Each structure stands twice: as C-alpha cells, then as structure tokens.
N, C-alpha and C positions, 0 to 999 in steps of 0.2 A: 240149367246147364246147356240144354239144347238151344234155348233162346240165345244164350251168350255166344254159342258157336255159330248160330245162324247170323247173328249180328256181325260177327267177325267175317263170315263168308261174304255178307253183303258189302262190307267195307272193302274186302279184297277184290270183289268184282268191280266195284266202283273205281277202285284204284287201277285195275287193269283197263277198264274202259277209258279212263282218263289218259293212261299211257298210250292207248291205241289212238286216241284222238290226237295226241301230240305228234305221233309218228306219221300221221297222214296229212300233216300240214303241207301247203304248197311250198315247194323249194324256193320259189322266188320271193316269198314273203318271210321265210325263216331260214335257218341254217341248213345247209346241205349235209349229206351224210359224210362228206369229206372233212367236216369239222372246221370250216373257215369261220372267221369272226363275222357275225351277222352285220348287215348294213342297218343303218338307222331305219326305224319304222316309218313308213310314209305318213302315218297318222300323227307322228310326233317328231317333226324334223329338228326341234330344238334340243332333243335329248343328248346329253354329254356323256361320253365314255369316261371311266375312271382315269384313263391316261390324260384326257383333256382337263379334268379337274385337277390332277396332279400338276400339270404344266401351269395352269392358272395360279394355283397356290404357290408354286415355285417362284413365279414372277412377283406375287405379292410379298413373299418372304424376302426376296432380293431387294425389293423397294424398302421394306421395313429395315433391313440390315443397312442399307445406304443411309436411310434417315437416322438410324441409331448411331452410325459412325459420325455423321455430321453433328448430331447432338452432343456426342462425346467430345469432339474437337472444339465445339463452341463452349462446352462446359470447362474444358481445359483452359481456354482463354479467360473465361469469366472468373473461374476459381483462382487462377494464377494472379489475375489483376486484383481480385478481392483480397487475396492473401497478402500481396505486396502492400496494398493500401492499409489493410488491417494492422500488419506489423509496423508499418510506418507510423500509423496513428498511435499505436501502443508506445513506440519509442518517443513520440512527441508527448504523449501523456506522462510518461516517466520523466522526461526532461522538464516539462512544466511543473510536475509535482515536486521534483527535487528543487527546482528554482524557487518555487513558492515556499518551500521549507527553509531554504537559505535566506530568502528575503524576509521571512517572518522572524528568523533569528536576528537579523540585522535590525529590524524594527523593534523587537522586544528589548534587545540590549541597548538600542538608542534611547528608548524611553527610560530605561533604568539609569543609564549614564547621565542623561539630562536631568532626571529627577534628583540623583545624587549630587550633581553639580550645583543646582540651585539651593538644595537643602544645606549643602556644605557652606555655600556663600552666605546664606542667611544666618547660620549658626556662627560663622566667623564674625559677621558684622555685630551680632548680638553680644558675642564675647568681648569685642572691642568696646562697645557702648557700656556694658556692665562693669568691666574693669576700670574704664576711664572714669565712670561716675564715682566709684569708690576712691580712686587715687586722687582725682582732682579735688574731691571734698576734703581729703586728708591734707593735701598741699595748699588748700585754700586758693586753688587756681581754677581756670576755666578753659574751654576750647578757644582757639586751636592750639593752646600750649600744652600738648600732650604727645608723648612718644610711647607707642604700644610696646611693652617689654616682650622679650623672647620672640621678636618678629620672625626671624629666619626660620626657627624651628616650627612655629605655628603656620607660617606661610608654606613651608615645605610640606607639612602634613596636609594642608588644603590642596596643594598641587598633586599630592599622591592620591587623594580622593578623586580628583578629576582624571587620573590615569593618563596624563599628558607627558610626553617625552621632553618637550621644550616649553614649560609653562612660564608665564610672566604674571606676577601679582604685585600690585602696588597699593599703598595706602596714601591717598591724597586728601589733604585737609583744606577746608574753606577758610580763606584769609581775607578779611575786609581790608580796604585800603588804609583805614585808620589803625589797623593792627599790623600792618605790613612790617614796619621797622622793628617793632617789638618781637614779632615772630621770627624775622631773619636773625636777630640776636639770639633768640632762644634756639633756633635750629642750628646755628653755627656752634653753639655750645654742646649740642647733642650729637652732631655728626660724628665726631671721633669715637664716641662710645658705640654708636650704631655700626660704624665701619669695622671696628675692632671685633664686635660680637659676630657680625656677619662673616668676616673672614675666618674666625675660629670655627664656626659651625659649617660653613660651606667649603672651607679649605682654600689654600692659595692657588687659584687657577690663573693660567696665563701670566704668571709672575705678579699678580696683583697683591699688594700689601695694604694694610690699613693706613699706614702713614702716607703712601702714595695717593690713596683715594682722598685723604684729608687735604693733601696739597692741591688736588684737582678740584676741590670743592669751590663752587661759585658762591660768594658770600651774600648774594641777593637772589630774589626770584627772577628767573630769566626765561627767555625763549629765543627762537631763531627768526631772523627776518627773512625776507624773500630771497636774499642772496646767500643765505646760509650762515650769516654771522650771528654770533651770540650777543644778545642785547637784553637790557632789563625789560621786564614785562611792563606794559603801559599802566599808567596810574589811574585807570578807570575800571569800575566794576570789581566784582569779587574775583580773587585769584584762587587757583587750585594747584598749589605746588605739590610735587611728588616728595613725600617726606620719608617713606620707607618702601623698600622694594625687594622682591625676591624673584630670581636669583641675582647675583652680581653681574650677570650678562644676559642680555635680551635674547640673542641668538648665539649658538655655539661659536666661540672665537671672537665675539664682539663685546668689548667691555661695556659695562652699564653706563648710562648717562649719570653724571654727578647729580646728587640730590638738589632739589630746589627748582627743577624744571616745571614751568607752568603748564599743566596738562590741558588747560583751556585753549592753549595755542594749537593743540592737535584736534582737528575738526571732528574726528570720530568720537573722541572723549567729550569734547565740548557739547555736542548735540545730546549725547547720552546723559551728561550731567544736568542739562536743562530739563530733560524728560524725567529723570529719576527724582530731581528736586521738586518737580510739579506733582508727580503721581505718588511720591514717597514709597516707591517700590523698585524692585530690580528692573533694569532696562537692558535690552539686547540690541546691538547695533547692526548695521548692514555689513555686507561683505567687503573687506578691504584687503589690499595687497601689502604685505610687510616685507621690507627689504633688509637684508643683512649682508655680511661679507660673503659674497659668492652664493647667497641663498635667496630664494624668493618663495614666499609662503602666503597663502590666502587664509583668512580667518575673520574673526569678529571680536569686538570688544563687549564684555559684559560688565555692567556697573551695578554694584550693590550699595545702597545708601547706608551710611553710618549715622546714627541718631545720638542726640545728647543724652537720651535716656533709653534704657533697655526694655521698658514697658511697651509691648506691642499693641496694647489696647489704648494707649494714650495717643489720641489724634492730634494733640497740640505739640508733640515733640518735633524738634527741628533737625534738619539734615545738617550735620557739621562736617561731613567728609564722605569719601567714597572708597570702596575697595574695588579696584579695577583688575579684571582678569582678562588676559589676552588669550583667546582660544584659537589654536591653529587646527583647522579642519583636517589637515593631513595626519596629525597626531591622533585626532579624534577617531578617524576611520581606521587607522592602523590597529587600534586596540578594540575596535567595535565588534568585529566578527571573530568569534572564537572557534570557527570551524577548523582552522589549522591546516587545511588541505590547500596547497598552493594551486591545485588545478581548479579550485572553485573561484572563478573570476566573475565578479559582479560589477556592473556599471551603475554608479550612484550619482544621480544628478541632484545637486543641492540648490534649491530655489528660495528666493526671498521675496516677500510680497510688496516691499517698498518700491516706489517708482525709480526709474533710472537716475543715477547720481552723476553730477558733473565734477565731483572731487577727483583730483589727479590720481590719488591712491585707491579710490573706490573702484570696485568691479561694476561697471556701468549698468549692466542688465541684472546684476545680482544672481548670476547663475554660474556654478562651477561644477565640472564633471570629474569624478574620481573613479579609479579602477581599484577594486578590492581583490587582492590575491591572498586568500586565506587570512592570516593575521597581518599582512603587509598591505600597503596602499600607495598609489602614485596619482599625481595630478595629470589629467589628460588635457585640460584646457579650461578657459574661462567662458565657456558657453556649453550649450546642450549638445553633447557629442555621442549620444546613444544611437544604436541602429534602429531606424524607424520600423523595421520588420517585427520588432519585439513590442510594439506599442500595445498589442492586444493582451499581453500578459504582464503589463506594468503593475508594479506594487507601489503605491504611494501612501505616505503617512505624514501627518503633521506632527513634528516632534518638538517644536518650540512655539508655544502660543501662550503669551503671558496673560491674556484675558484682562486687559487694563481698561480703565474708563477713558476712552479716547477723547472725551470732552475736556479732560484735564491736560491733554498733550498740547504743548505750545504749537501755534500755527507754523506750518512749513516743515514740521518734523514728523517722523514716522516711527511707529513701534511695529517692527516687522513680525510676520508669521513665517517661520521656516519650515519647509517641507522636504521630505526625502522622496525621490522618484527612483525606484530600483528596477534595473533591467538585467537580463542575462547577457553575457558576452558570447561572441561566436565561438570562443575557445570552450566555454561551458557547453554550448550546444553540440560541438563536435565530440565532446567527451561522452555523450550519450548516443552518438551515431555508431551503429554496428553494421556488420554484414548480414544480420539476421534476415533483412528483407530479401536479399538476393538468395540466401541459403534456403529459406522457407519456400520462396517462390519456385526455386529450382527443384526442391524436393516434391512439391505439389505437381509440377510439370512432369517430372520423372514418373511419379506414381500414376498419374493419369495416362501418360504415354504407355507405361507398362500395362495398365488396365486395357487400353485400346488394343495393344498388341495381343494380350491374352484373349480378349474378346474375338479378335480376328482369327487367331489360331484356333480357338475353340469352335468358331463358326466354320472354319475350314474343315476341321475334323468331323463335326456334326454333318456338314454338307456331304462329305464323302460317305459317311455312314448312311445318311438318308438316301443318297444316290444308290447305294448298294441295295438298301431295303426296297426302294422304289423299283429298281430293276427286277428284283426278285418278285415283287408284287405284280409288276407288269407282265412278267413271264407267266406267273401263275394265272393271272387274269386272262392272258391270251390262251393258255391251255384250257381253262374252264370254258372260255368263249368258243373255242374250237370244238369242245365236246358237247356243250349244251347251248341251246338258243338263249338269248338274253333274258327272256321272261323266266325260263326254267332256272337259269343261273341266279337271278335275283331271288326267286322263291327258295332256292337251295340255301342261299346265304341267310335268308330270314328264318327258314326252318332250322338251320343249324343253331342260330341264336336262341330260338324257342326251345329246341331240344336241350341245349345246355342249361337253360333256366329251369326246365322241367326236371332235368337230371339232378340239379342241385336241390330242388324241392323234394324229390323222392328220397334223396340221400338223407335230408334232414328228417323226413317222416320216418324213414327206416331206423335211423339212429334213436329217434324218440321212442319207437315201439319195439325195438330189437332187444336181444338178450344182452347186448353189451352196455346197456344203460347202467347207471349207478344208483338204482333204486334199492332200498333196503329189503330185507328178507320178507317183510310184511307188505311189500308193495308201496311203501311210503318213503319219501326222501328223508335221509337222516337229518336231524336237527344239528347242523354244524355250520359255523360261519368261517369264512376265510379272511384272515388278516394278513394281507400281503406285505405290510410294512410294520415291522415290530422288532424289538430287541429284547432278548431273554437274558436275565441275570442269574448266574449260579454262584452261590457263596457257601463255603464251608470253613470250619474252624481248623486251622493247622495245629497239630499237636493235641487235639481233643481226645483222641483214643487213649494215649498214654496218661494224659492228665486225669481223665474221668475214671480210669482203672484204679487210681489211688485215692478216690474221693467217695464220700457217702452219696447215695442217690439224692438226698436233699440238697447237697452242695451243687451237684450237677444240674438239678432243676433250677436252683437259684441263678446259676450262671446263664443257662439257656433262656430263662425267663427275662433276665435283664437285657441280654443281647438281642433276642427276638423282639422284645418290646421296643427297644431303641430303633431297630431296623424298621419295625412297623410305623413308628412315628416319622422316620425319615421318608418312608415310602408314601405315607399320606401327604407329606409336605410336597413331594414331587409328583403326586398323582400316579405313582407306580402301583401296578396291580400285583398283589401277593398271590402267587399260585399255590405254593405249599411249603411245608417244612418237613424234612425227613431226617430225623436224628439231628446231626449238627449241620445239615445242609438246608439252605434257605433259597427258595426259587421265586423269582418275581419277573414281571414283564412290563415293558413300557410300550405303549401304543395299543393296548387292549384294556377294557372294551371300547374306549374312546380313542379313535385314531389320533396320533401325534405326528406332526410334520417333522419334529426334531427328536424323535424317540431315542435315537442313539446318543445324542447329547444329554438327554435327561437321564438315561441309564448310566452314563459315565459320571454325571454329577451325583447321582444316588450312590454309586460305588465309592466315590471319593469321600462323601460324608460318612458312609458306613465304615470305611477304614479308620477315619479319624475318631469316630465314636467308639469303635472297638478298642483302640488304644486307650482311650480315656476310661472305659468301663473296666478293662482288665487291670489297669493301674489302681483304680479306686477300690477294687475288690481283692487286691493282693493281700491285704491284711486279714480279711475274713475267710478267704478261700485258699490261702497258702501262697508262699513266695514265688512259686513257678507259674502262678496265674498270669502274671504280666508277660510271660513268654508266649502266651497264646496269640495267634494272629489270624487274620481273615484272608482267605484266598478267594478271589472273585474272578469269574469268567463271564464274558458277555458275547452273546451270539446275535448278530444283526442280520436281518433279512429285509431287503427292499425289492419290490417287484420290478 
C-alpha cells in the first residue's frame, strides 16, 4: 500500500515538474499569459492551423459541388436524348412488328387463295373431261362436238371459289379447219339452249333475253380486224372459239360477246394456249389491261387445259380445249386481306418475271402497284410506286410459280413467276406515331431538373449548417488556443480521446465484474437461448368444457387423442415446434429451434390446416361421440415477434 502511494506521489511530482517546465517557457516562442493564438513554430513553418485546413477543404468541396452540378446537367442531356431515341426506337419496332404481321397475313392468304384457285381450275377441267368422255361415248360422237351441261351453275361455283367480284370464265374448244363447218352447224344448234339456260340461272340483266342473244349470234367463227370490224377467222391453223362463258357480261354493264369468237385472235390467250398445249399443264399469262365501259382493270389470264381423257397419269392424252379464267388483280386484293381495319394501309407491288411486252394492252414492265385498305383495294399505278424509305422492311414472297419444264415452252414465250412486294404506307406509319417521345423526354428532364434543384437546395442548407458548425469550432479553437499553447492544446485533444477510450474500457470491465451482471445464483450463466424472430401459436377447443362435462373420460380422451394427433402431424409437416398441451390447449411455435425467415407465414398456414382438420375430425366423430361433437371448434391465436 505504501509502495502504491509512493508511486502516485512520484507521478504527482513528475506532473508538477512538467507543468512547471511549461510555465517557464520563453514568451517569444510560446503563448503569452494573455492567451493570444500562438504563432507558428519557427522549426515548422509549414504547420497549418485548423482554420487553414477548413478553408482548404471548403474550396475542395466547392469544386466538387460545381463538378457534380456539371455532371448532373450533362446527365440530363444524355438521359433525355437517350430516352427520346429509346422511345422512338420502341415505336419503330412496334410499327415494324405490326407491319410484318399484316404483311404475313397477306402472304398467307395469298398462298391459300392461289392454291385454291389452281386446285379449283384443275378439278373443273377434270370434271369436263370425265363427263365428256361418258357422254361422247354414249352419243357416239367426239371432240369438239360437245357442250358441257349446267355450265352457268358450275362456272359460277368456280368463280365463287376464286372469291372474285367480277369473274370471267370461258370454255374454248379446239377446232381444226376440216372440222370448222361441222362445228359451226353444231354450235348454232346448241346456242339457243345455252343462252336460255344461262339467262334462267343468271337472271335477265341489262334487259338481255335468250332470244335477243340468239339473234345476235354470229353463225361462224369470227374475230375483229385491225379496224375493229367483225370478220371470219382465217382458214389457217387450229381455231379456238369461245363456246361457253360465264357470266353473260365481262364487265359490269358490258354485254358479253356472242359465242364463236376465236380466242386465238386475242394475243394473251393465244400465247397461253400455245404454252399449255406444249406443257399440258396450267399456264399463267403476263399482266394485261382490260377495258370496259368506263372501267379499266389490270389482270392476267389463266388457262387450264381440258383433255380428251380424265386419266391424269395418261401422258398420251390430247388437249381438246381450255378453261380460261380472267383474274382481275383488284378483286384479288380486295378480298385478300381480312384485317378489316381501314386504317391498315399496305402498299403491294405486283411484279412479273417476264421481259417487257410490246402488246398494246400489256403492261410493258409487268409491274402494278395497289394500296390495300383493310378489305378494300385501289390501283395506284402501273409501276412501282412504293416509298423507298421502307425498302429495309420490305416483305416479298413468290405466290405464283408453276415450276414447269421450260424446255417445252415454245420459243419467244414466257411462263412468268409472280411475286408480291409488300411495304407499309405513310398512313400506317403515322398510326403508330405518338407523343410518347416528347412526353417521356419531358418527364425525364423535369425529374432530373427537380433532382438538381433538390441537390442545390440541400447543398445550400448543409452549407449553412456547416458554416455554423465551423464558426463554432473556430471560436472554440480560438478559445483553446488563447488558453493553451498549441503543443498543450494538441496533447489535450489526444488525451481527451484516450481518456474516452479508457473510460469505455473501464465501463465494460466494471459491467463484466459488477453486481449488475446477469450471472446465475451459482455464478454460471443460465442455459438459455434468445430467439428474436418467432411466432407462437395458441389453440384451444371452443365448447370443450360443456361438452366434456357430459362425456365419459374415455370419450374425452379419444377426442383429444385424435385432435392432438392430427395437429402433431400438421406441425411435423410444417416444421412447427410443439411446446406443450395443457388440457384442451395446444401450444406450438414456428422459428424454434431452427430459425425460419417466414415463421409468421408458416404459423398461419399451420393454423389454417388445423382449422380444416378440426372440422373434419369433429364431423367424423359425431356418430361415436354424440351429435354435439360437430359443434366443437378450434380457437387459434398467434403471437409474432421480430427483432
């Protein structure tokens, strides 16, 4: 004890000695008794005062704020531009996606329509050949002396399959020069029956009557000369007179030509007849212009050969005639697109692979442009009129390719391949243009501008607060500097920090060894764990007291055994910890001993299953335990605790 006191005395003397030394310093090299802020030490002229450091840091902070403001403004410009371009690109993608969908529908329906068209023509030709073979054999006759019965009805059905508004279908037979007179006599005898039947089926349109058509009939095979006069066809080569046709008018309001017109005089049919006779298959012509009364239409001729026999595997069968179908592309495109939305405007450019034609009625470059407005269509012109800016999203498809043996095609003639080139219109593009680009960009600019303003306001408030704090610190530092020399002041600051640290260590040591600890009575810590996140479930049987008072103990035991057994099973399934059962009370907890992140949810799921099981058990045991057993219910309470 004396040693300890002596040690403390020595420490006190040393402290006093130190203080004595400090108070006898030269006033010129340290602070005077008046408390002025000391000058920098001559031995360390670069030493900075806290005020200098604060000023330097303030400048650095100001530079950082200016830089941050510039970055924010640049970010506003970059993000706004990016937003505008992103929304614009999204609108462009939506537009292109919708256009691709529309174009795909046009392509799909085009394929289906074209396939139906050729299949219907082939079936129609086979039906003519098949029926003619039977009837000619019965009549002991031969081609070309044959009239296809029920022509108007069957041709009308063929036209309906093609879905054309203004169809034209004709049956033209091949007549050799040595058969010419006999066929003309045969035809003149059949015309009245054909006209009468056609008028009955098609109706009297434009005042046409069967007798009028008979009176207009030319009794020989004819054609028109260069001046438009009707003349007999030349007596050279095979003839191809029109024998049956549907309807009785080619264009609305234009009466049909009388029967007997030599189709070979029409260049489009003549070339196709030569091709189909050589390849013995269907042939499609180039694009032609068809003129009617006040109408102008572009289309093409499709020629399907008719054979003397219906056997398709017989390569020796002969072509005895043709079924000629005049396809008007305007009608084709009117019914091609089933979208029904008139705002859906597509530009369809129809191109033909054949070389330019010199025929007066032919479309020289074999290019026609149509505009499809939903289920309607209009002709834009006889050339490619699409907007070149849509070239990058063009959808093209070959929809007529007969795949014929071109070595069999006569020289100078062409079997074309027709392609669809689909483009969007400006109207369709505008349909997908919105103000979203401007709106979203404006929102981004407003948000960033608001953020900058909030940043500047916050910086202003913080700067004011920092200024007050710095003023207070500067005043305190000036007071300390006036009382103590700089060396003593720095040691005081350091000593204060060390003293605070030592005080915290002493407090911790005192708390560990003091009487306020939570040690057990035997000096050991109790064996207890803390579960800060858990949910406790309390369940008891409502009505159990009155029910059990009227039951034998064995019945009460059976009920509790079944209920608690079911609850235990459910608890095991959900990893619920069963705490205890007291009478009709069942206590369990979720989250112990293994922590559960979703302990409250597990507890609720357990409670729900327990309620359902309780209902089921009481109803099942109602027979054995009494009728009021089903009235028992389970009351459940859950206590949740999260740290």
